[in-house]
C-alpha positions as a Markdown table, in Angstrom:
| # | Residue | x | y | z |
|---|---|---|---|---|
| 1 | Met | 96.4 | 98.7 | 129.7 |
| 2 | Ala | 99.2 | 96.3 | 128.7 |
| 3 | His | 98.5 | 93.2 | 126.8 |
| 4 | Glu | 99.2 | 90.1 | 128.8 |
| 5 | Asn | 100.1 | 88.3 | 126.1 |
| 6 | Leu | 103.1 | 90.6 | 124.9 |
| 7 | Tyr | 106.3 | 89.4 | 124.6 |
| 8 | Phe | 109.2 | 92.3 | 123.9 |
| 9 | Arg | 112.7 | 92.1 | 124.0 |
| 10 | Gln | 115.2 | 94.7 | 122.9 |
| 11 | Leu | 118.5 | 93.6 | 121.8 |
| 12 | Leu | 121.6 | 95.8 | 121.1 |
| 13 | Ser | 124.3 | 94.6 | 118.4 |
| 14 | Gly | 127.6 | 93.8 | 119.5 |
| 15 | Arg | 126.1 | 93.2 | 123.0 |
| 16 | Asp | 123.3 | 90.6 | 122.5 |
| 17 | Phe | 124.3 | 89.2 | 119.1 |
| 18 | Ala | 127.0 | 89.8 | 116.6 |
| 19 | Val | 129.3 | 90.5 | 119.0 |
| 20 | Arg | 132.3 | 89.8 | 117.5 |
| 21 | Asp | 131.3 | 92.1 | 114.7 |
| 22 | Asp | 133.1 | 96.0 | 115.1 |
| 23 | Leu | 130.9 | 97.4 | 112.6 |
| 24 | Ala | 127.6 | 96.2 | 114.8 |
| 25 | Thr | 129.4 | 97.1 | 117.9 |
| 26 | Gln | 130.3 | 100.7 | 116.6 |
| 27 | Met | 126.8 | 101.3 | 115.3 |
| 28 | Arg | 124.9 | 100.2 | 118.3 |
| 29 | Asn | 121.9 | 99.3 | 116.8 |
| 30 | Tyr | 118.6 | 97.9 | 118.1 |
| 31 | Val | 116.9 | 95.0 | 117.1 |
| 32 | Tyr | 113.4 | 94.4 | 118.7 |
| 33 | Ala | 111.3 | 91.4 | 118.9 |
| 34 | Ile | 107.5 | 91.9 | 119.2 |
| 35 | Gly | 105.5 | 88.4 | 120.0 |
| 36 | Asp | 102.5 | 86.8 | 121.3 |
| 37 | Ser | 103.1 | 84.4 | 124.0 |
| 38 | Gln | 100.1 | 82.5 | 123.8 |
| 39 | Thr | 100.4 | 81.7 | 119.9 |
| 40 | Arg | 104.4 | 82.0 | 120.2 |
| 41 | Glu | 104.9 | 83.9 | 117.1 |
| 42 | Val | 107.1 | 86.8 | 117.0 |
| 43 | Ile | 107.9 | 89.7 | 114.6 |
| 44 | Leu | 111.4 | 91.1 | 114.2 |
| 45 | Val | 112.2 | 95.0 | 113.6 |
| 46 | Asp | 115.1 | 96.0 | 111.7 |
| 47 | Pro | 116.9 | 92.4 | 111.7 |
| 48 | Ala | 120.6 | 93.1 | 110.6 |
| 49 | Tyr | 124.4 | 91.9 | 111.0 |
| 50 | Ser | 123.5 | 88.4 | 112.2 |
| 51 | Val | 119.9 | 87.3 | 111.7 |
| 52 | Gly | 120.7 | 83.7 | 112.3 |
| 53 | Glu | 121.5 | 84.9 | 116.0 |
| 54 | Leu | 118.8 | 86.7 | 116.2 |
| 55 | Val | 116.2 | 83.9 | 115.2 |
| 56 | Asp | 118.2 | 81.4 | 117.5 |
| 57 | Ile | 117.9 | 83.8 | 120.2 |
| 58 | Val | 113.8 | 83.9 | 120.1 |
| 59 | Ala | 113.8 | 80.1 | 119.5 |
| 60 | Ala | 115.3 | 79.6 | 122.8 |
| 61 | Asp | 112.5 | 81.8 | 124.6 |
| 62 | Gly | 110.0 | 79.4 | 122.6 |
| 63 | Tyr | 109.3 | 81.8 | 119.7 |
| 64 | Thr | 109.1 | 81.4 | 115.9 |
| 65 | Val | 109.7 | 84.2 | 113.7 |
| 66 | Thr | 106.7 | 85.0 | 111.2 |
| 67 | Gly | 107.4 | 88.3 | 110.1 |
| 68 | Ala | 109.9 | 91.7 | 109.8 |
| 69 | Leu | 109.3 | 95.2 | 110.2 |
| 70 | Ala | 111.4 | 97.8 | 108.7 |
| 71 | Thr | 111.8 | 100.9 | 109.9 |
| 72 | His | 113.6 | 102.3 | 106.9 |
| 73 | Cys | 116.0 | 101.4 | 104.3 |
| 74 | His | 119.4 | 102.1 | 105.4 |
| 75 | Pro | 121.8 | 98.9 | 105.5 |
| 76 | Asp | 122.4 | 98.9 | 109.2 |
| 77 | His | 118.6 | 98.5 | 109.7 |
| 78 | Val | 117.9 | 95.8 | 106.8 |
| 79 | Gly | 121.2 | 94.9 | 105.2 |
| 80 | Gly | 123.0 | 96.0 | 102.4 |
| 81 | Ser | 126.0 | 97.4 | 101.1 |
| 82 | Met | 127.4 | 100.5 | 103.5 |
| 83 | Met | 131.0 | 102.2 | 103.7 |
| 84 | Gly | 132.2 | 99.1 | 102.0 |
| 85 | Phe | 130.8 | 96.5 | 104.1 |
| 86 | Glu | 128.0 | 94.2 | 103.0 |
| 87 | Leu | 125.9 | 94.0 | 105.8 |
| 88 | Ile | 123.5 | 91.0 | 106.6 |
| 89 | Gly | 119.8 | 91.8 | 107.0 |
| 90 | Ile | 116.4 | 91.0 | 105.5 |
| 91 | Ala | 117.8 | 88.9 | 102.2 |
| 92 | Glu | 119.5 | 86.7 | 104.8 |
| 93 | Leu | 116.6 | 86.2 | 107.2 |
| 94 | Leu | 114.7 | 85.1 | 104.1 |
| 95 | Asp | 117.1 | 82.2 | 103.8 |
| 96 | Leu | 116.1 | 80.9 | 106.8 |
| 97 | Val | 112.6 | 81.7 | 107.0 |
| 98 | Asp | 110.0 | 82.8 | 104.4 |
| 99 | Val | 108.1 | 85.6 | 105.9 |
| 100 | Pro | 106.5 | 88.8 | 104.9 |
| 101 | Ile | 108.8 | 92.1 | 105.1 |
| 102 | His | 106.3 | 94.9 | 106.1 |
| 103 | Val | 107.9 | 98.4 | 105.0 |
| 104 | Asn | 106.1 | 101.8 | 104.4 |
| 105 | Arg | 104.8 | 102.2 | 101.1 |
| 106 | Asp | 107.2 | 105.2 | 100.2 |
| 107 | Glu | 110.2 | 103.4 | 101.4 |
| 108 | Ala | 109.6 | 99.8 | 99.3 |
| 109 | Pro | 111.4 | 101.0 | 96.3 |
| 110 | Trp | 114.2 | 101.7 | 98.3 |
| 111 | Val | 114.4 | 98.7 | 100.3 |
| 112 | Glu | 114.2 | 96.5 | 97.1 |
| 113 | Arg | 117.1 | 98.5 | 95.6 |
| 114 | Ile | 119.3 | 98.2 | 98.6 |
| 115 | Thr | 118.7 | 94.8 | 99.9 |
| 116 | Ser | 117.7 | 93.4 | 96.1 |
| 117 | Val | 114.8 | 91.5 | 98.2 |
| 118 | Ser | 112.3 | 90.6 | 95.8 |
| 119 | Pro | 109.0 | 92.7 | 95.8 |
| 120 | Ser | 106.9 | 89.4 | 96.2 |
| 121 | His | 108.5 | 89.6 | 99.8 |
| 122 | Leu | 107.5 | 93.1 | 100.7 |
| 123 | Val | 104.3 | 94.1 | 102.0 |
| 124 | Ser | 103.7 | 98.0 | 101.3 |
| 125 | His | 101.9 | 100.0 | 104.1 |
| 126 | Asp | 100.3 | 103.3 | 104.5 |
| 127 | Ser | 100.2 | 105.2 | 108.0 |
| 128 | Gly | 98.0 | 104.0 | 110.3 |
| 129 | Asp | 97.8 | 100.3 | 109.2 |
| 130 | Val | 98.2 | 97.6 | 111.6 |
| 131 | Val | 100.2 | 94.3 | 111.6 |
| 132 | Thr | 99.1 | 91.8 | 113.9 |
| 133 | Val | 101.3 | 88.9 | 115.5 |
| 134 | Gly | 99.1 | 86.3 | 117.1 |
| 135 | Gln | 96.8 | 88.9 | 119.2 |
| 136 | Ile | 99.2 | 91.7 | 119.4 |
| 137 | Asp | 98.4 | 94.8 | 117.4 |
| 138 | Ile | 101.1 | 97.1 | 116.0 |
| 139 | Glu | 100.1 | 100.3 | 114.7 |
| 140 | Leu | 102.6 | 101.8 | 112.0 |
| 141 | Ile | 103.2 | 105.3 | 111.9 |
| 142 | His | 104.3 | 107.1 | 108.9 |
| 143 | Thr | 107.5 | 109.5 | 109.9 |
| 144 | Pro | 109.4 | 111.0 | 106.5 |
| 145 | Gly | 112.3 | 112.9 | 107.4 |
| 146 | His | 115.3 | 110.6 | 107.8 |
| 147 | Thr | 114.0 | 108.8 | 104.5 |
| 148 | Pro | 111.1 | 109.1 | 102.5 |
| 149 | Gly | 109.4 | 105.9 | 103.9 |
| 150 | Ser | 110.7 | 106.2 | 107.7 |
| 151 | Gln | 108.1 | 104.7 | 109.7 |
| 152 | Cys | 107.6 | 103.9 | 113.6 |
| 153 | Phe | 105.8 | 101.2 | 115.8 |
| 154 | Leu | 103.3 | 101.8 | 118.4 |
| 155 | Val | 102.5 | 98.7 | 120.3 |
| 156 | Asp | 101.2 | 98.5 | 124.0 |
| 157 | Gln | 102.4 | 101.9 | 124.9 |
| 158 | Arg | 106.3 | 101.3 | 123.3 |
| 159 | Leu | 106.9 | 103.8 | 120.7 |
| 160 | Ile | 109.8 | 101.5 | 118.7 |
| 161 | Ala | 111.1 | 104.8 | 116.6 |
| 162 | Gly | 113.9 | 103.6 | 114.4 |
| 163 | Asp | 116.2 | 106.7 | 113.3 |
| 164 | Thr | 113.4 | 109.0 | 113.5 |
| 165 | Leu | 113.8 | 110.1 | 117.3 |
| 166 | Phe | 116.4 | 109.1 | 119.7 |
| 167 | Leu | 116.7 | 110.0 | 123.6 |
| 168 | Asp | 118.8 | 113.1 | 122.4 |
| 169 | Gly | 118.5 | 114.2 | 118.8 |
| 170 | Cys | 116.8 | 112.7 | 116.0 |
| 171 | Gly | 117.7 | 111.0 | 112.8 |
| 172 | Arg | 120.1 | 113.0 | 109.9 |
| 173 | Thr | 118.3 | 114.4 | 107.2 |
| 174 | Asp | 121.0 | 115.2 | 105.0 |
| 175 | Leu | 121.4 | 111.7 | 103.9 |
| 176 | Pro | 119.8 | 110.6 | 100.2 |
| 177 | Gly | 116.2 | 110.8 | 100.5 |
| 178 | Gly | 116.1 | 112.7 | 104.2 |
| 179 | Asp | 114.0 | 116.2 | 104.3 |
| 180 | Pro | 114.5 | 118.5 | 107.5 |
| 181 | Glu | 110.9 | 119.9 | 107.1 |
| 182 | Gln | 109.2 | 116.5 | 106.9 |
| 183 | Met | 111.5 | 115.9 | 109.8 |
| 184 | Tyr | 110.0 | 118.3 | 111.7 |
| 185 | Tyr | 106.2 | 117.5 | 110.9 |
| 186 | Ser | 106.9 | 113.8 | 111.8 |
| 187 | Leu | 108.2 | 114.6 | 115.7 |
| 188 | Thr | 105.7 | 117.6 | 116.1 |
| 189 | Gln | 103.0 | 116.4 | 114.6 |
| 190 | Arg | 102.8 | 112.8 | 113.3 |
| 191 | Leu | 104.2 | 111.5 | 116.2 |
| 192 | Ser | 101.6 | 114.0 | 118.5 |
| 193 | Lys | 99.5 | 111.0 | 119.0 |
| 194 | Val | 102.1 | 109.2 | 121.2 |
| 195 | Ser | 101.3 | 110.0 | 124.7 |
| 196 | Arg | 103.8 | 111.4 | 127.3 |
| 197 | Asp | 103.2 | 107.8 | 129.3 |
| 198 | Ser | 104.1 | 105.6 | 126.4 |
| 199 | Val | 108.0 | 104.7 | 126.2 |
| 200 | Leu | 110.5 | 105.6 | 123.8 |
| 201 | Tyr | 112.8 | 102.7 | 122.1 |
| 202 | Pro | 115.3 | 104.1 | 119.5 |
| 203 | Gly | 116.8 | 102.5 | 117.1 |
| 204 | His | 120.4 | 103.1 | 118.2 |
| 205 | Asn | 121.9 | 103.2 | 121.7 |
| 206 | Tyr | 123.3 | 106.8 | 121.7 |
| 207 | Ser | 122.3 | 107.3 | 125.3 |
| 208 | Gly | 123.1 | 105.8 | 128.6 |
| 209 | Ala | 119.8 | 104.6 | 128.7 |
| 210 | Pro | 117.9 | 102.2 | 126.4 |
| 211 | Ser | 114.4 | 104.2 | 126.6 |
| 212 | Ala | 112.5 | 106.7 | 128.1 |
| 213 | Pro | 109.2 | 108.1 | 128.9 |
| 214 | Met | 108.0 | 110.2 | 126.3 |
| 215 | Gly | 107.0 | 113.0 | 128.3 |
| 216 | Asp | 110.5 | 113.2 | 129.4 |
| 217 | Val | 111.8 | 113.1 | 125.7 |
| 218 | Arg | 109.5 | 115.8 | 124.6 |
| 219 | Asp | 110.7 | 118.1 | 127.7 |
| 220 | His | 114.8 | 117.5 | 127.4 |
| 221 | Asn | 115.4 | 116.8 | 123.8 |
| 222 | Tyr | 116.7 | 119.5 | 122.2 |
| 223 | Val | 114.6 | 118.6 | 118.6 |
| 224 | Phe | 111.7 | 120.0 | 120.5 |
| 225 | Ala | 113.0 | 123.1 | 121.1 |
| 226 | Pro | 112.0 | 125.3 | 118.0 |
| 227 | Thr | 108.4 | 126.3 | 118.1 |
| 228 | Ser | 107.6 | 126.8 | 114.2 |
| 229 | Val | 109.3 | 125.0 | 111.0 |
| 230 | Asp | 111.2 | 128.2 | 110.3 |
| 231 | Gln | 112.8 | 127.9 | 113.4 |
| 232 | Trp | 113.5 | 124.0 | 112.9 |
| 233 | Leu | 114.7 | 124.7 | 109.6 |
| 234 | Ala | 117.5 | 127.5 | 111.0 |
| 235 | Met | 118.8 | 125.1 | 113.7 |
| 236 | Phe | 118.7 | 121.6 | 111.8 |
| 237 | Gly | 118.2 | 122.5 | 108.0 |
| 238 | Gly | 122.0 | 121.2 | 107.5 |
| 239 | Gly | 121.4 | 117.6 | 109.3 |
| 240 | Arg | 122.0 | 116.3 | 112.3 |
């Protein structure tokens, strides 16, 4: 059953914010805002590129940012150095609002190193933990593979998957910290609790549609074709 107080927005870099940022437009990152319409609190998922705009967007809707969730440590999701660019992210968000940044326990050292955010601002979590904004519960699911501490967020039958799973394909496993075998188990076992009726919201707009039912993704996404870890490694062991 849908939570009647849920506030949920999907925001695309280069279109909804950071519209003059060529890298943001090229990378096509999604940022998500999850909030409670009664308490007017909101948590931002993977705020990057133009965090001031993101704070202003939700403020225009009458919401105050009270926290952030990080799917993983890559700079296009949390800020830091990438391809010779210095990306804005959670460090700059903390300059605007003093809020906790929720990360997976295995990802915390990576986030700290890449963003230079103080450990005192990071809240480390285990899989199955719940982060609450107002009366809205967000379940954290550890999905290693793209990075050691990649995590997805399940809220009201919506799965925010970061770079773990896209509508077509999945995250790369050939980058530092990537593990193709762990990715197989994340997709086929750790996310198996997510129902076919739930809707997948990815970390990037790599497909025409912004979201899709998990049932459709499982039926049509080629990453679910292998039926064993050996088949998976034969097909995807070298990365995306």
